[in-house]
C-alpha positions as CSV (number, residue, x, y, z in Angstrom):
1,M,-54.7,38.6,65.8
2,T,-51.4,37.7,63.5
3,F,-50.9,34.3,61.9
4,N,-47.9,33.8,64.5
5,Q,-50.5,34.8,67.3
6,I,-52.9,32.1,65.9
7,A,-50.1,29.7,65.6
8,D,-48.8,30.1,69.1
9,H,-52.5,29.9,70.5
10,L,-52.8,26.5,68.7
11,N,-49.6,25.2,69.9
12,K,-50.4,26.0,73.3
13,K,-53.7,24.0,73.0
14,K,-51.2,21.2,71.8
15,I,-53.4,21.1,68.5
16,L,-50.6,19.6,65.6
17,S,-50.7,19.9,61.9
18,V,-52.0,17.1,59.9
19,R,-48.5,16.3,59.4
20,G,-48.3,16.0,63.3
21,K,-46.2,18.9,63.7
22,T,-46.4,22.4,65.3
23,F,-47.8,25.3,63.5
24,R,-46.0,28.2,62.4
25,G,-47.3,31.8,61.0
26,G,-46.8,30.3,57.4
27,H,-48.9,27.2,58.1
28,V,-51.7,29.2,59.3
29,H,-51.4,31.7,56.5
30,S,-51.7,29.0,54.0
31,I,-54.7,27.4,55.6
32,M,-56.5,30.7,55.7
33,K,-55.6,31.5,52.1
34,R,-56.8,28.3,50.9
35,K,-60.1,28.4,52.7
36,R,-60.7,32.0,51.1
37,V,-60.1,30.7,47.6
38,R,-62.2,27.7,48.1
39,D,-65.2,30.0,49.3
40,E,-64.6,32.3,46.4
41,K,-65.0,29.4,44.0
42,L,-68.2,28.0,45.8
43,K,-69.7,31.3,45.4
44,E,-69.1,31.8,41.7
45,K,-71.9,31.0,39.5
46,Y,-71.4,28.9,36.8
47,P,-73.5,29.1,33.6
48,E,-75.8,26.2,32.5
49,V,-74.3,24.5,29.3
50,R,-76.4,22.4,27.4
51,S,-75.5,20.1,24.6
52,D,-76.3,17.1,22.3
53,F,-75.6,14.2,24.4
54,Y,-75.9,10.7,22.9
55,L,-75.4,7.2,24.8
56,D,-75.1,4.0,23.5
57,I,-76.0,1.1,25.8
58,Y,-75.0,-2.4,24.8
59,D,-75.9,-5.3,26.7
60,K,-72.8,-7.4,27.2
61,S,-74.4,-10.4,28.4
62,I,-76.3,-10.8,24.9
63,Y,-72.9,-10.3,23.1
64,L,-71.3,-12.9,25.3
65,V,-73.7,-15.4,24.8
66,S,-73.8,-15.2,21.2
67,E,-69.6,-15.3,21.0
68,F,-70.2,-18.4,23.3
69,N,-72.7,-20.0,20.6
70,K,-70.1,-19.4,17.4
71,S,-67.3,-21.0,19.7
72,S,-69.3,-23.9,20.5
73,F,-70.6,-24.1,17.1
74,K,-67.1,-24.2,15.8
75,S,-66.2,-26.7,18.1
76,L,-69.1,-29.0,16.7
77,L,-67.4,-28.5,13.3
78,I,-64.1,-29.8,14.1
């Protein structure tokens, strides 16, 4: 079946494209090409990569409380 025949079949069934237009052979070709490329990427095996990873976690609530205490202390001095 050609792309134009598929497009005609979709148009006869009143199936519209995502943008609400009728299909053409080029549209069908693009859709099938994207599907093929996507499937090839999903089949591809990627090597596992491990590296040194370090993550610092800071508790902002403690920092904000200490900043609040500093500012309230300064207001007492004035």
